[in-house]
Each structure stands twice: as C-alpha cells, then as structure tokens.
PAKETOR-478109 format. One record per residue (C-alpha): x, y, z. Coordinates in steps of 0.001 Angstrom, whole numbers. Layout:
N
+---------+---------+---------+
:      xx :      yy :      zz :
+---------+---------+---------+
:       X :       Y :       Z :
...
+---------+---------+---------+
REM end
This chain:
518
+---------+---------+---------+
:      xx :      yy :      zz :
+---------+---------+---------+
:   45357 :   40206 :  127421 :
:   45998 :   36508 :  127732 :
:   42958 :   35801 :  125671 :
:   44126 :   38150 :  122962 :
:   47503 :   36532 :  122848 :
:   45994 :   33093 :  122744 :
:   43793 :   34139 :  119963 :
:   46728 :   35608 :  118151 :
:   48767 :   32466 :  118649 :
:   45852 :   30326 :  117576 :
:   45500 :   32459 :  114449 :
:   49164 :   32214 :  113747 :
:   49109 :   28448 :  114246 :
:   46062 :   28229 :  111958 :
:   47811 :   30228 :  109294 :
:   50892 :   28070 :  109512 :
:   48815 :   24914 :  109386 :
:   46925 :   26281 :  106384 :
:   50131 :   27114 :  104660 :
:   51539 :   23659 :  105410 :
:   48372 :   22000 :  104206 :
:   48429 :   24004 :  101022 :
:   52059 :   23181 :  100498 :
:   51277 :   19521 :  100997 :
:   48351 :   19685 :   98606 :
:   50510 :   21558 :   96093 :
:   53273 :   18941 :   96370 :
:   50684 :   16195 :   95850 :
:   49258 :   17918 :   92812 :
:   52739 :   18594 :   91415 :
:   53700 :   14968 :   91844 :
:   50477 :   13878 :   90095 :
:   51094 :   16347 :   87227 :
:   54665 :   15120 :   86889 :
:   53433 :   11564 :   86651 :
:   50854 :   12577 :   84027 :
:   53451 :   14469 :   82072 :
:   55806 :   11514 :   82299 :
:   53057 :    9257 :   81043 :
:   52221 :   11603 :   78202 :
:   55885 :   11877 :   77296 :
:   56206 :    8108 :   77212 :
:   53041 :    7770 :   75136 :
:   54348 :   10476 :   72773 :
:   57628 :    8651 :   72533 :
:   55781 :    5433 :   71660 :
:   53686 :    7210 :   69001 :
:   56762 :    8954 :   67614 :
:   58635 :    5666 :   67543 :
:   55701 :    4038 :   65691 :
:   55485 :    6914 :   63195 :
:   59230 :    6810 :   62762 :
:   59123 :    3098 :   61966 :
:   56202 :    3589 :   59569 :
:   58023 :    6495 :   57864 :
:   61165 :    4463 :   57547 :
:   59222 :    1595 :   56008 :
:   57520 :    3947 :   53532 :
:   60838 :    5581 :   52669 :
:   62374 :    2164 :   52163 :
:   59491 :    1159 :   49853 :
:   59825 :    4393 :   47859 :
:   63566 :    3979 :   47631 :
:   63140 :     369 :   46525 :
:   60609 :    1377 :   43847 :
:   62787 :    4208 :   42623 :
:   65757 :    1906 :   42572 :
:   63833 :    -612 :   40435 :
:   62703 :    2139 :   38069 :
:   66216 :    3461 :   37883 :
:   67552 :     -13 :   37137 :
:   64916 :    -482 :   34435 :
:   65638 :    2886 :   32816 :
:   69328 :    2181 :   33097 :
:   68899 :   -1162 :   31301 :
:   66793 :     467 :   28588 :
:   69241 :    3292 :   28133 :
:   72084 :     825 :   28062 :
:   70207 :   -1198 :   25399 :
:   69601 :    1958 :   23339 :
:   73234 :    2912 :   23669 :
:   74228 :    -567 :   22547 :
:   71866 :    -362 :   19573 :
:   73241 :    3044 :   18669 :
:   76721 :    1710 :   18992 :
:   75880 :   -1199 :   16675 :
:   74279 :    1156 :   14100 :
:   77188 :    3526 :   14314 :
:   79522 :     609 :   13909 :
:   77588 :    -564 :   10817 :
:   77557 :    2945 :    9388 :
:   81215 :    3246 :   10034 :
:   81777 :     -46 :    8225 :
:   79606 :    1124 :    5321 :
:   81438 :    4422 :    5169 :
:   84726 :    2573 :    5160 :
:   83475 :     390 :    2303 :
:   82217 :    3424 :     364 :
:   85434 :    5228 :    1003 :
:   87360 :    2227 :    -293 :
:   85070 :    2080 :   -3323 :
:   85491 :    5791 :   -3979 :
:   89226 :    5483 :   -3660 :
:   89141 :    2590 :   -6096 :
:   86974 :    4568 :   -8543 :
:   89235 :    7554 :   -8184 :
:   92238 :    5371 :   -8984 :
:   90334 :    3947 :  -11996 :
:   89419 :    7447 :  -13148 :
:   92987 :    8572 :  -12792 :
:   94108 :    5559 :  -14804 :
:   91452 :    6238 :  -17445 :
:   92394 :    9900 :  -17543 :
:   96015 :    8992 :  -18080 :
:   94941 :    6480 :  -20743 :
:   92704 :    9099 :  -22436 :
:   95478 :   11648 :  -22347 :
:   97811 :    9124 :  -23918 :
:   95189 :    8320 :  -26580 :
:   94608 :   12023 :  -27208 :
:   98287 :   12499 :  -27784 :
:   98273 :    9496 :  -30109 :
:   95195 :   10853 :  -31944 :
:   96787 :   14266 :  -32244 :
:   99843 :   12662 :  -33768 :
:   97678 :   10573 :  -36077 :
:   95590 :   13629 :  -37038 :
:   98746 :   15497 :  -37896 :
:   99894 :   12507 :  -39970 :
:   96481 :   12290 :  -41688 :
:   96417 :   16037 :  -42331 :
:   99900 :   15851 :  -43793 :
:   98898 :   12839 :  -45920 :
:   95741 :   14656 :  -47087 :
:   97728 :   17708 :  -47997 :
:  100165 :   15559 :  -49929 :
:   97218 :   13795 :  -51680 :
:   95640 :   17150 :  -52521 :
:   98855 :   18434 :  -53959 :
:   99373 :   15203 :  -55874 :
:   95736 :   15262 :  -57105 :
:   96087 :   18884 :  -58151 :
:   99264 :   18072 :  -60070 :
:   97715 :   15014 :  -61761 :
:   94267 :   16464 :  -62540 :
:   95326 :   20017 :  -63111 :
:   92556 :   21346 :  -60789 :
:   92606 :   23099 :  -57446 :
:   91810 :   21484 :  -54118 :
:   88492 :   23358 :  -53852 :
:   87379 :   22126 :  -57269 :
:   88382 :   18580 :  -56403 :
:   86502 :   18845 :  -53120 :
:   83398 :   20092 :  -54894 :
:   83552 :   17251 :  -57442 :
:   84070 :   14686 :  -54700 :
:   81211 :   16082 :  -52581 :
:   78890 :   16071 :  -55581 :
:   79834 :   12480 :  -56356 :
:   79316 :   11418 :  -52749 :
:   75992 :   13264 :  -52616 :
:   74729 :   11545 :  -55752 :
:   75864 :    8167 :  -54464 :
:   74226 :    8823 :  -51065 :
:   70976 :    9816 :  -52781 :
:   70973 :    6620 :  -54810 :
:   71751 :    4470 :  -51769 :
:   69067 :    6295 :  -49779 :
:   66569 :    5791 :  -52591 :
:   67288 :    2062 :  -52720 :
:   67060 :    1705 :  -48942 :
:   63922 :    3832 :  -48818 :
:   62390 :    1767 :  -51604 :
:   63180 :   -1446 :  -49768 :
:   61728 :    -208 :  -46467 :
:   58748 :    1316 :  -48233 :
:   58036 :   -1906 :  -50129 :
:   58220 :   -3990 :  -46957 :
:   55993 :   -1575 :  -45037 :
:   53586 :   -1302 :  -47953 :
:   53334 :   -5075 :  -48313 :
:   52507 :   -5523 :  -44629 :
:   50169 :   -2516 :  -44500 :
:   48429 :   -3427 :  -47747 :
:   47940 :   -7006 :  -46656 :
:   46354 :   -5984 :  -43355 :
:   44403 :   -3099 :  -44887 :
:   43073 :   -5326 :  -47667 :
:   41862 :   -7843 :  -45129 :
:   40052 :   -5211 :  -43069 :
:   38647 :   -3236 :  -46001 :
:   37583 :   -6326 :  -47933 :
:   35647 :   -7564 :  -44929 :
:   34088 :   -4113 :  -44435 :
:   33147 :   -3617 :  -48088 :
:   31778 :   -7154 :  -48420 :
:   29584 :   -6655 :  -45371 :
:   28281 :   -3297 :  -46547 :
:   27944 :   -4115 :  -50253 :
:   26192 :    -816 :  -51048 :
:   25072 :      23 :  -54571 :
:   27531 :    2000 :  -56651 :
:   25050 :    4719 :  -57613 :
:   22593 :    6654 :  -55490 :
:   19393 :    8399 :  -56506 :
:   19786 :   12080 :  -57309 :
:   16995 :   14515 :  -56434 :
:   14950 :   15436 :  -59498 :
:   14852 :   19150 :  -60313 :
:   12508 :   19046 :  -63305 :
:    8797 :   18259 :  -63543 :
:    7490 :   16663 :  -66753 :
:    4278 :   18022 :  -68298 :
:    1966 :   16540 :  -70912 :
:    1423 :   19679 :  -73009 :
:    2807 :   23157 :  -73344 :
:    -487 :   24850 :  -72402 :
:      53 :   24007 :  -68748 :
:    3032 :   26395 :  -68644 :
:     731 :   29374 :  -69251 :
:   -1678 :   28240 :  -66523 :
:    1221 :   27871 :  -64088 :
:    2416 :   31400 :  -64917 :
:   -1113 :   32772 :  -64550 :
:   -2534 :   36151 :  -65406 :
:     261 :   38711 :  -65178 :
:    2388 :   36034 :  -63466 :
:     329 :   35873 :  -60258 :
:     327 :   32055 :  -60071 :
:    4082 :   31654 :  -60491 :
:    4709 :   34463 :  -57962 :
:    2417 :   32817 :  -55446 :
:    4074 :   29440 :  -56004 :
:    7629 :   30803 :  -55645 :
:    6673 :   32799 :  -52546 :
:    5012 :   29791 :  -50892 :
:    7809 :   27304 :  -51670 :
:   10942 :   29494 :  -51631 :
:   12180 :   28157 :  -54990 :
:   12581 :   29554 :  -58504 :
:   10468 :   28136 :  -61350 :
:   12219 :   28215 :  -64711 :
:    9634 :   28023 :  -67475 :
:   11380 :   28353 :  -70820 :
:   11410 :   26717 :  -74254 :
:   12478 :   23349 :  -72837 :
:    9864 :   20978 :  -74234 :
:    7518 :   19198 :  -71832 :
:    9474 :   20148 :  -68705 :
:    9515 :   22801 :  -65984 :
:   12737 :   23275 :  -64021 :
:   12798 :   23925 :  -60268 :
:   15879 :   25747 :  -58890 :
:   16777 :   25958 :  -55170 :
:   19791 :   25227 :  -52954 :
:   17598 :   23614 :  -50295 :
:   16830 :   20036 :  -51337 :
:   13792 :   19839 :  -49054 :
:   12310 :   22972 :  -50581 :
:   13028 :   21667 :  -54048 :
:   11321 :   18339 :  -53291 :
:    8366 :   20162 :  -51679 :
:    7975 :   22337 :  -54768 :
:    8246 :   19309 :  -57057 :
:    5522 :   17340 :  -55252 :
:    3249 :   20393 :  -54942 :
:    3645 :   21279 :  -58634 :
:    2909 :   17683 :  -59705 :
:    -272 :   17703 :  -57591 :
:   -1396 :   21065 :  -58955 :
:    -839 :   19889 :  -62544 :
:   -2695 :   16636 :  -61833 :
:   -5574 :   18483 :  -60116 :
:   -5844 :   21159 :  -62784 :
:   -6987 :   23886 :  -60342 :
:   -4119 :   26377 :  -60369 :
:   -4725 :   29700 :  -58594 :
:   -3017 :   31463 :  -55620 :
:   -5406 :   30155 :  -52938 :
:   -5163 :   26573 :  -54185 :
:   -1378 :   26895 :  -54542 :
:   -1019 :   27981 :  -50895 :
:   -3316 :   25171 :  -49738 :
:   -1437 :   22444 :  -51642 :
:    2009 :   23773 :  -50667 :
:    1101 :   23902 :  -46949 :
:    -218 :   20347 :  -47107 :
:    2921 :   19103 :  -48880 :
:    5126 :   20949 :  -46347 :
:    3455 :   19094 :  -43461 :
:    3899 :   15806 :  -45301 :
:    7567 :   16641 :  -46000 :
:    8198 :   17372 :  -42305 :
:    6887 :   13924 :  -41454 :
:    8873 :   12373 :  -44314 :
:   12076 :   14087 :  -43143 :
:   11523 :   12951 :  -39555 :
:   10751 :    9381 :  -40663 :
:   13822 :    9343 :  -42931 :
:   16031 :   10421 :  -40011 :
:   14503 :    7853 :  -37650 :
:   14866 :    5127 :  -40281 :
:   18505 :    6063 :  -40875 :
:   19254 :    5924 :  -37133 :
:   17471 :    2568 :  -36922 :
:   19339 :    1101 :  -39898 :
:   22692 :    2272 :  -38585 :
:   21991 :    1031 :  -35032 :
:   22519 :    4389 :  -33295 :
:   19813 :    4980 :  -30649 :
:   19241 :    7976 :  -28381 :
:   19676 :   10809 :  -30909 :
:   18020 :   14167 :  -30291 :
:   14845 :   14721 :  -32383 :
:   16391 :   17835 :  -33961 :
:   19405 :   15794 :  -35057 :
:   17034 :   13214 :  -36575 :
:   15328 :   15989 :  -38578 :
:   18666 :   17227 :  -39899 :
:   19623 :   13651 :  -40711 :
:   16401 :   13205 :  -42665 :
:   17127 :   16376 :  -44668 :
:   20259 :   14706 :  -46030 :
:   17951 :   12491 :  -48087 :
:   17332 :   15531 :  -50283 :
:   20960 :   16720 :  -50408 :
:   23572 :   15620 :  -52947 :
:   27324 :   16193 :  -53174 :
:   29277 :   15372 :  -56336 :
:   26167 :   13514 :  -57494 :
:   26196 :   11312 :  -54368 :
:   23110 :   11250 :  -52147 :
:   24219 :   12458 :  -48730 :
:   21942 :   10239 :  -46638 :
:   23047 :    7169 :  -48580 :
:   26671 :    8294 :  -48180 :
:   26169 :    8810 :  -44426 :
:   24654 :    5348 :  -43973 :
:   27420 :    3809 :  -46047 :
:   30086 :    5532 :  -43925 :
:   28271 :    4340 :  -40774 :
:   28272 :     716 :  -41912 :
:   31888 :     881 :  -43074 :
:   33037 :    2558 :  -39844 :
:   31252 :     -30 :  -37702 :
:   32761 :   -2909 :  -39660 :
:   36293 :   -1472 :  -39657 :
:   36034 :    -649 :  -35935 :
:   34964 :   -4223 :  -35236 :
:   37935 :   -5586 :  -37172 :
:   40366 :   -3254 :  -35359 :
:   38865 :   -3781 :  -31908 :
:   37961 :    -139 :  -31199 :
:   34667 :    1401 :  -29985 :
:   32071 :     320 :  -32578 :
:   29161 :    2310 :  -31067 :
:   31211 :    5500 :  -30976 :
:   32342 :    5064 :  -34601 :
:   28777 :    4515 :  -35817 :
:   27501 :    7582 :  -33970 :
:   30386 :    9767 :  -35243 :
:   29835 :    8523 :  -38816 :
:   26145 :    9361 :  -38588 :
:   26942 :   12928 :  -37458 :
:   30060 :   13633 :  -39566 :
:   28272 :   15332 :  -42529 :
:   25231 :   16663 :  -40648 :
:   26252 :   20230 :  -41500 :
:   25491 :   19632 :  -45190 :
:   21782 :   19713 :  -44307 :
:   22059 :   23428 :  -43450 :
:   25311 :   24584 :  -45110 :
:   23291 :   26742 :  -47537 :
:   21822 :   28614 :  -44539 :
:   24841 :   28785 :  -42173 :
:   28291 :   30173 :  -42968 :
:   31308 :   27886 :  -42648 :
:   32512 :   24510 :  -43878 :
:   30296 :   21492 :  -43402 :
:   32903 :   20017 :  -40977 :
:   32650 :   23037 :  -38667 :
:   28858 :   23245 :  -38941 :
:   28581 :   19536 :  -38098 :
:   30893 :   20014 :  -35096 :
:   28868 :   23033 :  -33894 :
:   25653 :   21022 :  -34096 :
:   27269 :   18184 :  -32123 :
:   28472 :   20667 :  -29467 :
:   24971 :   22145 :  -29238 :
:   23571 :   18735 :  -28344 :
:   26335 :   17961 :  -25772 :
:   28478 :   15508 :  -27696 :
:   31910 :   14694 :  -26208 :
:   35178 :   16456 :  -27238 :
:   36323 :   13122 :  -28688 :
:   33228 :   13114 :  -30939 :
:   33881 :   16733 :  -32003 :
:   37460 :   15824 :  -32961 :
:   36289 :   12809 :  -34993 :
:   33847 :   15035 :  -36913 :
:   36350 :   17848 :  -37540 :
:   39195 :   15548 :  -38584 :
:   37345 :   13373 :  -41121 :
:   38914 :   15565 :  -43846 :
:   42601 :   16490 :  -43766 :
:   43681 :   20028 :  -42936 :
:   40936 :   20937 :  -40436 :
:   42146 :   19187 :  -37280 :
:   44448 :   16251 :  -36528 :
:   42750 :   12992 :  -35420 :
:   43296 :   12388 :  -31697 :
:   41859 :    8888 :  -31345 :
:   41818 :    5587 :  -33274 :
:   38081 :    6081 :  -33843 :
:   38749 :    9410 :  -35608 :
:   41080 :    7637 :  -38065 :
:   38366 :    5018 :  -38675 :
:   35812 :    7745 :  -39543 :
:   38245 :    9412 :  -41967 :
:   39016 :    6075 :  -43645 :
:   35342 :    5089 :  -43962 :
:   34454 :    8495 :  -45423 :
:   37297 :    8250 :  -47951 :
:   36245 :    4724 :  -48989 :
:   32620 :    5760 :  -49514 :
:   33569 :    8869 :  -51489 :
:   36390 :    7412 :  -53578 :
:   35067 :    4044 :  -54668 :
:   34119 :    3701 :  -58360 :
:   30729 :    5202 :  -59201 :
:   30244 :    6919 :  -55869 :
:   30669 :   10448 :  -57175 :
:   30234 :   12311 :  -60406 :
:   32167 :   15380 :  -61422 :
:   31682 :   17704 :  -64331 :
:   33670 :   17009 :  -67496 :
:   35192 :   20484 :  -67293 :
:   36457 :   19972 :  -63744 :
:   37634 :   16486 :  -64662 :
:   39669 :   17706 :  -67657 :
:   41190 :   20568 :  -65651 :
:   42301 :   18147 :  -62960 :
:   43970 :   15857 :  -65516 :
:   45626 :   18841 :  -67179 :
:   47042 :   20091 :  -63870 :
:   48321 :   16614 :  -63053 :
:   50172 :   16270 :  -66367 :
:   51525 :   19843 :  -66155 :
:   52873 :   19217 :  -62663 :
:   54713 :   16084 :  -63794 :
:   56206 :   17879 :  -66769 :
:   57755 :   20535 :  -64472 :
:   60452 :   18081 :  -63275 :
:   63858 :   17871 :  -64970 :
:   64348 :   14894 :  -67269 :
:   60618 :   14315 :  -67948 :
:   59829 :   14095 :  -71665 :
:   56092 :   13345 :  -71492 :
:   53337 :   12566 :  -68984 :
:   49970 :   10840 :  -69460 :
:   47092 :   10721 :  -66958 :
:   45223 :    7425 :  -67332 :
:   42517 :    5441 :  -65541 :
:   40305 :    8507 :  -64979 :
:   43185 :   10382 :  -63374 :
:   43975 :    7698 :  -60816 :
:   47381 :    6971 :  -62405 :
:   49958 :    9074 :  -64210 :
:   52667 :    7502 :  -66359 :
:   55815 :    9552 :  -66896 :
:   58441 :    8969 :  -69576 :
:   61938 :   10286 :  -68776 :
:   65095 :   10927 :  -70762 :
:   67392 :    7949 :  -70013 :
:   70528 :   10093 :  -70203 :
:   69207 :   12514 :  -67535 :
:   67589 :   10018 :  -65150 :
:   69110 :    6646 :  -64286 :
:   67289 :    3654 :  -62734 :
:   67965 :    4760 :  -59159 :
:   67043 :    8344 :  -59952 :
:   63692 :    7172 :  -61398 :
:   62613 :    6016 :  -57933 :
:   63609 :    9386 :  -56423 :
:   61715 :   11208 :  -59197 :
:   58553 :    9144 :  -58619 :
:   58631 :    9958 :  -54906 :
:   59227 :   13679 :  -55526 :
:   56342 :   13881 :  -58006 :
:   53997 :   12028 :  -55620 :
:   54862 :   14437 :  -52784 :
:   54248 :   17470 :  -54983 :
:   50900 :   16022 :  -56143 :
:   49868 :   15573 :  -52493 :
:   50842 :   19163 :  -51661 :
:   49393 :   21015 :  -54660 :
:   46435 :   19072 :  -56067 :
:   43007 :   18105 :  -54753 :
:   41693 :   14742 :  -55905 :
:   39478 :   11874 :  -54689 :
:   41132 :    8612 :  -53641 :
:   44747 :    7981 :  -54657 :
:   46961 :    8691 :  -57654 :
:   49592 :    6151 :  -58694 :
:   52820 :    7663 :  -60109 :
:   54723 :    5437 :  -62565 :
:   58082 :    6575 :  -63990 :
:   59216 :    4745 :  -67154 :
:   62842 :    4877 :  -68292 :
:   63601 :    3164 :  -71563 :
:   66910 :    2932 :  -73434 :
:   66722 :    1952 :  -77108 :
:   69774 :    1014 :  -79142 :
:   69302 :    1480 :  -82899 :
:   71633 :     983 :  -85867 :
:   71102 :     866 :  -89604 :
:   72559 :   -1902 :  -91744 :
:   73923 :    -613 :  -95053 :
+---------+---------+---------+
REM end
C-alpha cells in the first residue's frame, strides 16, 4: 500500500515537474520568438524607412521635372499668347485704318453723288434750254427756208455725211500714203536684194509637142499598114499622135508631160533608125521609159541639190523631177519651183525667219502639179496631201495650202514668205504667157467694171492690164470724191476679177474752161 502511494506520489511529482519544465521551455521559446519578432519588426521598419525615403526622393525628382516642364510650357504658351495678342493688336489697327479709309471713301462717294446729282440737274436744265433753242431754230429755219424740220434734217445729214466722207477720204489717203511709203521702202529693199540674188532668166523652156520630119513619106510608115504602127505607138506611150496635113511635123498630144517627152524621144529615135514596126516600137519605148525614169530622178535630185534642201523622200524627188516636163501659163514648173525656193530663202534671210523651212516649203508648194492630171482636186490640196503622206509638219501643210489666197489663211511668217515668193515668180514680166483671147477678155472685164461706177465717162486698161486709167465727169466727182472712187474701184477689182500681180487704178478729173472770141 505504501509502495503504491509512493509510486503514485512519485508519478504525480514527475508529472508536475514535467509540466513545469515544459512551461519553462515554452516561456524560453516564447521569449526567443518575441525577440526574433522584435528584431524582424525593427528590420522591417528600417527597410520601410529606407524605401520611404527613396520614394520621397523619386517623387520629389518627378515633381521637380514636371514643375520644370510646366514652367517651360507655361512660358511658351505665354509667348504664343503674347504673339497672338500682338497680331490681334496689329489686325485691329489695320481694321481701324481700313475702316477709317472706307469711311473717308464713303464720304467722298457721298460728296461725288451729291455733286453728280447737282450736275445732272444742271444738265437737265441745260438740255431743256438746248431743246427749246433747237425747237426755236427749227421753227425759225422752217419759216426762213420754207421747208419742214424733217426735210431740213435730211439736208443737213446729207451735207454732214458728204463732208465726213471727204474728210475720211483725205485722212485715209494720208495714212495710206504714209503706210505705203514705209512698206514700199522696206519691201523694195527686201525684194530687190532677193531678186538680185536670184537673177533668174525671164523665160523658161517649154516642152516641145511636135516632132519635125524630113519628108512626108515617113508619116505613112509611122501609121503603118491599117494603122497598126500608130496604134502600137499610142498604146505603148499613152499619148495621141496627130498626123495631119501640117507640113514636116507630127504633133504629140498628152496631158502628162513625162509621157509626152517619152513619146517625143522614142518617135525621134524610130524616125532616125528607120525600122518602124510594132515590136521595134515596143522595144524603143521601153528603153526610153527606163531612161526617162532615171532622167526624172536625176532632175529631182539636182533640183533638191541646187535649192539646198536635203533629206527628201525618193518618191518626192521623182515627183519633183516630173515638174521639169510640166508647164503652167507657159512657165516651166521646175524652173518656177526653183525660182520660188531661191526667192523664199533670200526673203526669209532678210526677214530673219526660218530659211531652211521656207526653202523646203517652196520646193513642195506646187508638187501636186506633177500628178494633177491623174488625181482630183486643186494642186494646192494635192501638194498638201503628198506632204502629209510623207509626214511633213502641220506648219508645212499650212504654208503649202495658203500660198494662194482663198484656200487657207497663213498661220506663220514663213507661210507669208512662200506666198510672196510664189507671187513674185509668177507675176514678174515674161514669167507667164496667156492666150490673146483670155488676155482680151480680162481687159474687157476690167474696163466694164470701171464703167459701172457713177460719174465715170471712160476707162482704158493700159500696160498689159496692169493699170487702168479712168476719166470722170468733173461735175459729178470732185477732187476728194476721186480718191474715194479710186479706192472703191480697186476693192471691187480685188473681189470680182482674177489677175496676176497688181492693177493700179488711176482716176483723172479734168475741168476745161472754153470760150469763143467773136
């Protein structure tokens, strides 16, 4: 029993001691943990304090930077505002000035308006006074003259019209004379230089259309049995042979000058050879045709060389060579073309325009005459179509089309040069021939036209139709009216007649006083 109690006591003491020990150990551990926690709290406080200081420094730096930026932007904005204020101030000043100016102008306009109104009133009063004075003059004139106001007005208007016409004629004559003197002086200088440099002969060779023969027997041989030789010749050459009673001559007829020349040469060779039959005719004609092709080509190349126009298409050179066998008004076309080329180049040089262009245009201006018997249309249009075909410029086409009046207006100085050169070559003495019938009809029309004017008693065409002298009735036409009549006749001649060169119109008014002594 005692042992059990002792054991129980010992166990109880052991439990108490264990509990005390554990409590002690727990207090020790709690104290140590409290110290650790205190240390950690202090360390955390130090770290937080450090971070706080660093954050404050960073915030201060950011605030300082933002403050500087704000100050800078503020200064800039302030400067812009100041600039705007200055500009607004200047605009305000300008507006004030303009407003003052407008007010001043408005006051001036008001003053002028009042002045104009006052003048209008004055003019109205004066007009009424003038109208009243006119009415009084009309009444007085009607009483004195015994005519109505309308009749007096008509007489006065007619008188004023006649006087105005005379004054206009005198003024026009004066201006025309001054302009003509200056133009003629300059034109004479240019044209004299051009003509002196060219110095072409006054007459050109005309293609022969008849072949001389030694005896009449050759005509029968050319005709051949049942006409087979002449048919073969005409078929091979494309011409008509006229074998009639004309002594010692055979006539060749054809529009194509090249064909006519080919037939002429072939016929001369056949007559010289004596062998005339269809086979021989074909052989000789073919040989002459080949020679003529070479001659035409050489003539075109020589013309281009003489005129100084390089780079022409070979087909254009052939057409140019054909002009050697083409005539117009008795003037050889190739000679005319070369003459126009030389004149155009010289005139262009004197005027300071494109010399090369003028020479080329002059060389092409009548190219259509080489084929105008084969192609429909005027030679101007045919020439222009040929130039277009070989890619000539629109300026060149205009120069070709406008070298005669009425087709197209010249659009360049060079086009006027071509027209002038062509007119000089065609109109100079001896350049062209015209039939006597056509010549007489032209003179008759000229005289008849002059006689159609009132006051003309007679008209005479002189100097081969280049001048017409008109005698007028002195009672119907006075000295001033003679100038008006001359101008009117010249204008009508330009509108209704066709003529080469120029026609001078001279009006002669003569008053003769005659008495008989008894």
